[in-house]
A tleap script that builds the chain and sets N, CA, C and O, in Angstrom:
source leaprc.protein.ff14SB
mol = sequence {
  NMET THR ALA ALA LYS LEU PRO PRO LEU GLY
  LYS ARG ILE VAL HIE SER VAL ALA VAL HIE
  PRO MET LEU ILE LYS GLU PRO VAL VAL ASP
  LYS PRO LYS ASN ALA LEU LYS HIE SER LYS
  TYR GLU VAL GLU CYS ARG GLU ALA LEU LYS
  PRO HIE LEU ASP ALA MET VAL ASP LEU ALA
  VAL LYS ALA GLY TRP ASP ARG LYS VAL ALA
  SER TYR SER LEU MET TYR LEU ALA ALA LYS
  LYS SER GLY PRO HIE ASP SER SER LEU CPHE
}
set mol.1.N position { -18.775 -15.961 18.910 }
set mol.1.CA position { -19.047 -14.702 18.925 }
set mol.1.C position { -20.071 -14.302 18.134 }
set mol.1.O position { -20.305 -14.451 16.935 }
set mol.2.N position { -20.902 -13.518 19.436 }
set mol.2.CA position { -21.727 -13.288 18.639 }
set mol.2.C position { -22.068 -11.352 18.471 }
set mol.2.O position { -21.566 -10.428 19.111 }
set mol.3.N position { -23.212 -11.321 17.236 }
set mol.3.CA position { -22.901 -10.054 16.452 }
set mol.3.C position { -21.896 -8.911 17.620 }
set mol.3.O position { -20.870 -8.249 17.461 }
set mol.4.N position { -22.576 -9.075 18.461 }
set mol.4.CA position { -22.669 -7.720 19.561 }
set mol.4.C position { -21.179 -7.795 19.838 }
set mol.4.O position { -20.760 -6.678 20.143 }
set mol.5.N position { -20.286 -8.674 19.839 }
set mol.5.CA position { -18.999 -8.589 20.108 }
set mol.5.C position { -17.991 -8.423 18.747 }
set mol.5.O position { -16.811 -8.117 18.914 }
set mol.6.N position { -18.536 -8.644 17.416 }
set mol.6.CA position { -17.560 -8.828 16.404 }
set mol.6.C position { -17.138 -7.497 16.273 }
set mol.6.O position { -17.904 -6.576 16.555 }
set mol.7.N position { -15.501 -7.223 15.700 }
set mol.7.CA position { -15.126 -6.396 15.725 }
set mol.7.C position { -15.757 -5.114 14.565 }
set mol.7.O position { -16.482 -5.524 13.658 }
set mol.8.N position { -15.521 -3.948 14.624 }
set mol.8.CA position { -15.646 -3.042 13.584 }
set mol.8.C position { -15.684 -3.698 12.188 }
set mol.8.O position { -14.959 -4.623 11.822 }
set mol.9.N position { -16.638 -3.081 11.464 }
set mol.9.CA position { -16.338 -3.345 9.627 }
set mol.9.C position { -15.206 -3.040 9.385 }
set mol.9.O position { -14.843 -2.064 10.042 }
set mol.10.N position { -14.317 -3.528 8.586 }
set mol.10.CA position { -13.457 -2.742 7.683 }
set mol.10.C position { -11.843 -3.180 8.960 }
set mol.10.O position { -10.688 -2.841 8.703 }
set mol.11.N position { -12.235 -3.900 10.131 }
set mol.11.CA position { -10.973 -4.081 10.892 }
set mol.11.C position { -11.040 -5.684 11.181 }
set mol.11.O position { -12.064 -6.359 11.079 }
set mol.12.N position { -10.201 -5.996 11.428 }
set mol.12.CA position { -9.901 -7.806 12.023 }
set mol.12.C position { -8.722 -7.957 13.189 }
set mol.12.O position { -7.698 -7.276 13.129 }
set mol.13.N position { -8.910 -8.701 14.016 }
set mol.13.CA position { -8.548 -9.064 15.022 }
set mol.13.C position { -7.119 -10.021 14.788 }
set mol.13.O position { -7.179 -11.201 14.443 }
set mol.14.N position { -6.127 -9.453 14.983 }
set mol.14.CA position { -4.874 -10.903 14.495 }
set mol.14.C position { -4.069 -10.822 15.726 }
set mol.14.O position { -4.178 -9.693 16.205 }
set mol.15.N position { -3.523 -11.369 16.221 }
set mol.15.CA position { -3.084 -11.882 17.762 }
set mol.15.C position { -3.262 -10.551 18.481 }
set mol.15.O position { -2.354 -9.781 18.793 }
set mol.16.N position { -4.687 -10.378 18.718 }
set mol.16.CA position { -5.228 -9.357 19.845 }
set mol.16.C position { -4.844 -7.717 19.426 }
set mol.16.O position { -4.967 -6.801 20.239 }
set mol.17.N position { -4.330 -7.510 17.931 }
set mol.17.CA position { -3.690 -6.493 17.421 }
set mol.17.C position { -4.735 -6.229 16.363 }
set mol.17.O position { -5.076 -7.117 15.581 }
set mol.18.N position { -5.212 -5.088 16.337 }
set mol.18.CA position { -6.102 -4.591 15.249 }
set mol.18.C position { -5.278 -4.395 13.845 }
set mol.18.O position { -4.343 -3.595 13.829 }
set mol.19.N position { -5.518 -4.896 13.044 }
set mol.19.CA position { -4.569 -4.232 11.752 }
set mol.19.C position { -5.568 -4.308 10.552 }
set mol.19.O position { -6.647 -4.900 10.506 }
set mol.20.N position { -4.943 -3.561 9.589 }
set mol.20.CA position { -5.308 -3.007 8.735 }
set mol.20.C position { -5.776 -3.925 7.866 }
set mol.20.O position { -4.861 -4.641 7.459 }
set mol.21.N position { -7.457 -4.349 7.155 }
set mol.21.CA position { -7.831 -5.415 6.415 }
set mol.21.C position { -6.891 -5.239 5.255 }
set mol.21.O position { -6.996 -6.386 4.820 }
set mol.22.N position { -6.158 -4.730 4.536 }
set mol.22.CA position { -4.916 -4.637 3.535 }
set mol.22.C position { -4.221 -5.444 3.666 }
set mol.22.O position { -3.701 -6.020 2.710 }
set mol.23.N position { -3.948 -5.796 5.152 }
set mol.23.CA position { -2.331 -6.119 5.549 }
set mol.23.C position { -2.718 -7.629 6.194 }
set mol.23.O position { -1.826 -8.357 6.629 }
set mol.24.N position { -4.017 -7.992 6.212 }
set mol.24.CA position { -3.888 -9.095 7.048 }
set mol.24.C position { -3.890 -10.480 6.116 }
set mol.24.O position { -4.184 -11.562 6.624 }
set mol.25.N position { -3.561 -10.359 4.803 }
set mol.25.CA position { -3.626 -11.539 3.933 }
set mol.25.C position { -2.364 -10.827 3.002 }
set mol.25.O position { -1.927 -9.695 3.210 }
set mol.26.N position { -1.927 -11.683 2.017 }
set mol.26.CA position { -1.229 -11.177 1.050 }
set mol.26.C position { -1.961 -10.240 0.371 }
set mol.26.O position { -3.084 -10.476 -0.075 }
set mol.27.N position { -1.164 -8.760 0.223 }
set mol.27.CA position { -1.937 -7.662 -0.760 }
set mol.27.C position { -2.142 -7.888 -2.150 }
set mol.27.O position { -1.204 -7.954 -2.944 }
set mol.28.N position { -3.520 -8.029 -2.517 }
set mol.28.CA position { -3.461 -8.088 -3.643 }
set mol.28.C position { -3.485 -6.511 -4.951 }
set mol.28.O position { -4.346 -5.635 -5.027 }
set mol.29.N position { -2.322 -6.658 -5.716 }
set mol.29.CA position { -2.091 -5.587 -6.700 }
set mol.29.C position { -3.044 -5.744 -7.918 }
set mol.29.O position { -3.397 -6.923 -7.897 }
set mol.30.N position { -3.519 -5.227 -8.776 }
set mol.30.CA position { -4.512 -5.578 -10.353 }
set mol.30.C position { -3.354 -5.758 -11.045 }
set mol.30.O position { -2.373 -5.045 -10.837 }
set mol.31.N position { -3.365 -6.705 -11.911 }
set mol.31.CA position { -2.859 -7.002 -12.770 }
set mol.31.C position { -2.637 -5.994 -14.110 }
set mol.31.O position { -3.655 -5.684 -14.728 }
set mol.32.N position { -1.263 -5.447 -14.603 }
set mol.32.CA position { -1.551 -4.567 -15.748 }
set mol.32.C position { -2.675 -4.815 -16.996 }
set mol.32.O position { -2.611 -5.939 -17.492 }
set mol.33.N position { -3.539 -4.042 -17.475 }
set mol.33.CA position { -4.225 -4.534 -18.882 }
set mol.33.C position { -3.295 -3.882 -19.980 }
set mol.33.O position { -3.736 -3.914 -21.129 }
set mol.34.N position { -1.994 -3.261 -19.760 }
set mol.34.CA position { -1.492 -2.363 -20.731 }
set mol.34.C position { 0.108 -2.884 -21.265 }
set mol.34.O position { 0.865 -3.286 -20.380 }
set mol.35.N position { 0.405 -2.877 -22.121 }
set mol.35.CA position { 1.915 -3.300 -22.288 }
set mol.35.C position { 2.830 -2.277 -21.409 }
set mol.35.O position { 2.486 -1.261 -20.806 }
set mol.36.N position { 3.857 -2.766 -21.515 }
set mol.36.CA position { 4.812 -1.889 -20.502 }
set mol.36.C position { 4.841 -0.187 -21.237 }
set mol.36.O position { 4.461 0.885 -20.766 }
set mol.37.N position { 5.503 -0.555 -22.645 }
set mol.37.CA position { 5.460 0.534 -23.461 }
set mol.37.C position { 4.123 1.135 -23.526 }
set mol.37.O position { 3.972 1.408 -24.716 }
set mol.38.N position { 3.481 1.349 -23.131 }
set mol.38.CA position { 1.850 1.939 -23.601 }
set mol.38.C position { 2.026 2.997 -22.370 }
set mol.38.O position { 2.549 2.802 -21.273 }
set mol.39.N position { 1.483 4.068 -22.848 }
set mol.39.CA position { 1.089 5.741 -22.487 }
set mol.39.C position { 0.614 5.382 -21.072 }
set mol.39.O position { 1.311 5.937 -20.222 }
set mol.40.N position { -0.445 4.558 -20.530 }
set mol.40.CA position { -1.226 4.193 -19.673 }
set mol.40.C position { -0.386 3.759 -18.855 }
set mol.40.O position { -0.485 4.197 -17.709 }
set mol.41.N position { 0.426 3.023 -19.075 }
set mol.41.CA position { 1.190 1.418 -18.376 }
set mol.41.C position { 1.905 2.018 -16.608 }
set mol.41.O position { 1.918 1.323 -15.592 }
set mol.42.N position { 2.348 3.253 -16.717 }
set mol.42.CA position { 2.368 3.702 -15.385 }
set mol.42.C position { 1.289 4.560 -14.391 }
set mol.42.O position { 1.196 4.309 -13.190 }
set mol.43.N position { 0.668 5.374 -14.919 }
set mol.43.CA position { -0.389 5.583 -14.326 }
set mol.43.C position { -1.402 4.464 -13.908 }
set mol.43.O position { -2.208 4.653 -12.997 }
set mol.44.N position { -1.329 3.262 -14.626 }
set mol.44.CA position { -2.264 2.390 -14.346 }
set mol.44.C position { -1.469 1.586 -12.718 }
set mol.44.O position { -2.054 1.117 -11.743 }
set mol.45.N position { -0.196 1.685 -12.954 }
set mol.45.CA position { 0.493 1.033 -11.901 }
set mol.45.C position { 0.373 1.634 -10.469 }
set mol.45.O position { 0.364 1.135 -9.343 }
set mol.46.N position { 0.292 2.785 -10.911 }
set mol.46.CA position { 0.183 3.625 -9.694 }
set mol.46.C position { -1.184 3.507 -8.867 }
set mol.46.O position { -1.231 3.538 -7.637 }
set mol.47.N position { -2.260 3.372 -9.691 }
set mol.47.CA position { -3.427 3.526 -9.135 }
set mol.47.C position { -3.456 1.592 -8.472 }
set mol.47.O position { -4.284 1.177 -7.660 }
set mol.48.N position { -2.543 0.900 -8.987 }
set mol.48.CA position { -2.905 -0.580 -8.385 }
set mol.48.C position { -2.103 -0.373 -7.460 }
set mol.48.O position { -2.709 -0.938 -6.549 }
set mol.49.N position { -1.162 0.027 -6.996 }
set mol.49.CA position { -0.361 0.579 -5.570 }
set mol.49.C position { -1.064 1.369 -4.432 }
set mol.49.O position { -0.955 1.135 -3.228 }
set mol.50.N position { -2.018 2.628 -5.191 }
set mol.50.CA position { -2.443 3.278 -4.027 }
set mol.50.C position { -2.688 3.084 -3.221 }
set mol.50.O position { -2.220 3.812 -2.345 }
set mol.51.N position { -3.484 2.122 -2.854 }
set mol.51.CA position { -4.515 1.821 -1.963 }
set mol.51.C position { -3.580 1.021 -1.022 }
set mol.51.O position { -3.740 1.125 0.194 }
set mol.52.N position { -2.533 0.163 -1.577 }
set mol.52.CA position { -1.631 -0.454 -0.073 }
set mol.52.C position { -0.662 0.735 0.176 }
set mol.52.O position { -0.026 0.652 1.227 }
set mol.53.N position { -0.431 1.840 -0.607 }
set mol.53.CA position { 0.685 2.883 0.176 }
set mol.53.C position { -0.107 3.643 1.189 }
set mol.53.O position { 0.453 4.108 2.183 }
set mol.54.N position { -1.755 3.830 0.918 }
set mol.54.CA position { -2.047 4.863 1.871 }
set mol.54.C position { -2.659 3.833 2.918 }
set mol.54.O position { -3.123 4.332 3.944 }
set mol.55.N position { -2.699 2.773 2.807 }
set mol.55.CA position { -2.879 1.559 3.935 }
set mol.55.C position { -1.324 1.538 4.636 }
set mol.55.O position { -1.295 1.305 5.844 }
set mol.56.N position { -0.214 1.738 4.033 }
set mol.56.CA position { 1.119 1.513 4.581 }
set mol.56.C position { 1.467 3.154 5.764 }
set mol.56.O position { 2.062 3.343 6.825 }
set mol.57.N position { 0.617 4.086 4.693 }
set mol.57.CA position { 0.652 5.372 5.654 }
set mol.57.C position { -0.290 5.627 6.836 }
set mol.57.O position { -0.115 6.255 7.880 }
set mol.58.N position { -1.293 4.981 6.379 }
set mol.58.CA position { -2.250 5.856 7.837 }
set mol.58.C position { -1.429 3.910 9.026 }
set mol.58.O position { -1.401 4.245 10.211 }
set mol.59.N position { -1.145 3.066 8.944 }
set mol.59.CA position { -0.364 2.385 9.631 }
set mol.59.C position { 0.692 3.465 10.546 }
set mol.59.O position { 0.710 3.671 11.759 }
set mol.60.N position { 1.564 4.063 9.420 }
set mol.60.CA position { 2.565 4.575 10.116 }
set mol.60.C position { 2.087 5.595 11.047 }
set mol.60.O position { 2.579 5.790 12.158 }
set mol.61.N position { 1.185 6.184 10.583 }
set mol.61.CA position { 0.112 7.373 11.568 }
set mol.61.C position { -0.412 6.819 12.669 }
set mol.61.O position { -0.210 7.290 13.788 }
set mol.62.N position { -1.016 5.938 12.484 }
set mol.62.CA position { -1.514 5.223 13.714 }
set mol.62.C position { -0.338 4.926 14.784 }
set mol.62.O position { -0.688 4.755 15.951 }
set mol.63.N position { 0.760 4.870 14.522 }
set mol.63.CA position { 2.213 4.205 15.336 }
set mol.63.C position { 2.585 5.424 15.888 }
set mol.63.O position { 3.200 5.358 16.952 }
set mol.64.N position { 2.360 6.517 15.422 }
set mol.64.CA position { 2.902 7.991 15.944 }
set mol.64.C position { 3.942 8.498 15.346 }
set mol.64.O position { 4.825 9.187 15.859 }
set mol.65.N position { 3.790 7.988 13.709 }
set mol.65.CA position { 4.607 8.710 12.684 }
set mol.65.C position { 4.086 9.913 12.289 }
set mol.65.O position { 2.858 9.968 12.341 }
set mol.66.N position { 4.749 11.049 11.850 }
set mol.66.CA position { 4.407 12.092 11.271 }
set mol.66.C position { 3.832 11.642 9.613 }
set mol.66.O position { 4.495 10.917 8.871 }
set mol.67.N position { 2.545 12.206 9.258 }
set mol.67.CA position { 2.290 11.717 7.907 }
set mol.67.C position { 3.462 12.172 6.646 }
set mol.67.O position { 3.799 11.554 5.636 }
set mol.68.N position { 3.735 13.002 6.976 }
set mol.68.CA position { 4.598 13.328 5.844 }
set mol.68.C position { 5.832 12.861 5.924 }
set mol.68.O position { 6.432 12.808 4.850 }
set mol.69.N position { 6.445 12.475 6.952 }
set mol.69.CA position { 7.679 11.859 7.285 }
set mol.69.C position { 7.315 10.397 6.789 }
set mol.69.O position { 8.099 9.592 6.287 }
set mol.70.N position { 6.143 10.245 7.001 }
set mol.70.CA position { 6.323 8.065 6.554 }
set mol.70.C position { 5.950 8.384 5.441 }
set mol.70.O position { 6.205 7.355 4.816 }
set mol.71.N position { 5.451 9.194 4.609 }
set mol.71.CA position { 5.513 9.485 3.118 }
set mol.71.C position { 6.920 9.681 2.130 }
set mol.71.O position { 7.290 9.241 1.041 }
set mol.72.N position { 7.198 10.146 2.655 }
set mol.72.CA position { 8.845 10.879 2.431 }
set mol.72.C position { 9.708 9.369 2.596 }
set mol.72.O position { 10.474 8.974 1.717 }
set mol.73.N position { 9.456 8.651 3.800 }
set mol.73.CA position { 10.144 7.865 4.240 }
set mol.73.C position { 9.924 6.556 2.635 }
set mol.73.O position { 10.866 6.153 1.952 }
set mol.74.N position { 8.799 6.268 2.483 }
set mol.74.CA position { 8.146 5.605 1.912 }
set mol.74.C position { 8.934 5.655 0.333 }
set mol.74.O position { 9.621 4.776 -0.189 }
set mol.75.N position { 8.584 6.927 -0.165 }
set mol.75.CA position { 9.397 7.003 -1.309 }
set mol.75.C position { 10.884 7.561 -1.487 }
set mol.75.O position { 11.393 7.793 -2.584 }
set mol.76.N position { 11.438 7.723 -0.390 }
set mol.76.CA position { 12.760 7.355 0.098 }
set mol.76.C position { 13.237 5.325 -0.619 }
set mol.76.O position { 13.926 4.834 -1.514 }
set mol.77.N position { 12.289 4.819 0.545 }
set mol.77.CA position { 13.003 3.565 0.585 }
set mol.77.C position { 12.546 2.888 -1.134 }
set mol.77.O position { 13.476 2.288 -1.673 }
set mol.78.N position { 11.417 2.957 -1.830 }
set mol.78.CA position { 11.078 2.986 -2.982 }
set mol.78.C position { 12.112 3.201 -4.222 }
set mol.78.O position { 12.204 2.421 -5.169 }
set mol.79.N position { 12.963 4.528 -4.037 }
set mol.79.CA position { 13.649 4.919 -5.012 }
set mol.79.C position { 14.822 4.186 -4.743 }
set mol.79.O position { 15.271 3.608 -5.732 }
set mol.80.N position { 15.605 4.005 -3.431 }
set mol.80.CA position { 16.605 2.691 -3.426 }
set mol.80.C position { 16.554 1.453 -3.781 }
set mol.80.O position { 17.564 0.789 -4.017 }
set mol.81.N position { 15.225 0.961 -3.864 }
set mol.81.CA position { 14.931 -0.536 -4.077 }
set mol.81.C position { 14.651 -0.201 -5.633 }
set mol.81.O position { 14.187 -1.251 -6.076 }
set mol.82.N position { 14.708 0.825 -6.770 }
set mol.82.CA position { 14.082 0.846 -7.616 }
set mol.82.C position { 15.727 0.666 -8.231 }
set mol.82.O position { 15.921 -0.111 -9.166 }
set mol.83.N position { 16.837 1.428 -7.636 }
set mol.83.CA position { 17.840 1.776 -8.454 }
set mol.83.C position { 18.274 2.907 -9.420 }
set mol.83.O position { 17.793 4.034 -9.308 }
set mol.84.N position { 19.215 2.587 -10.396 }
set mol.84.CA position { 19.666 3.630 -11.496 }
set mol.84.C position { 18.107 3.449 -12.386 }
set mol.84.O position { 17.569 2.399 -12.736 }
set mol.85.N position { 17.637 4.877 -12.590 }
set mol.85.CA position { 16.902 4.877 -13.627 }
set mol.85.C position { 17.000 4.656 -15.089 }
set mol.85.O position { 17.595 5.469 -15.797 }
set mol.86.N position { 16.262 3.248 -15.726 }
set mol.86.CA position { 16.684 3.157 -16.690 }
set mol.86.C position { 15.608 3.416 -17.955 }
set mol.86.O position { 14.711 2.648 -18.303 }
set mol.87.N position { 15.949 4.707 -18.539 }
set mol.87.CA position { 15.126 5.709 -19.414 }
set mol.87.C position { 14.649 4.628 -20.620 }
set mol.87.O position { 13.557 4.806 -21.161 }
set mol.88.N position { 15.409 3.635 -20.972 }
set mol.88.CA position { 14.914 2.754 -22.236 }
set mol.88.C position { 13.556 2.135 -21.997 }
set mol.88.O position { 12.804 1.764 -22.898 }
set mol.89.N position { 13.247 2.036 -20.368 }
set mol.89.CA position { 11.719 1.616 -20.095 }
set mol.89.C position { 10.297 2.328 -20.520 }
set mol.89.O position { 9.198 1.813 -20.727 }
set mol.90.N position { 10.709 3.661 -20.574 }
set mol.90.CA position { 9.395 4.593 -20.514 }
set mol.90.C position { 9.867 5.377 -22.153 }
set mol.90.O position { 9.153 6.249 -22.648 }
savepdb mol mol.pdb
quit
């Protein structure tokens, strides 16, 4: 492939479909730096997951979904996945 035919930066072609760069291979989520009971643990986790969540919402919008509905749907699915809240963790 010559330089003129390369896909734009930030995009990769997989099976002839443009895919968000974070979803090409297994996503890398930063490891926690603090212990579970540390006051910054939850915020640190949010920051580690944020770029992946943003990528998922962007893909849903590109597919034609409304951004708010996609965001709400991810929130709903995450709540269902986590089960009952265990307040002893925090």
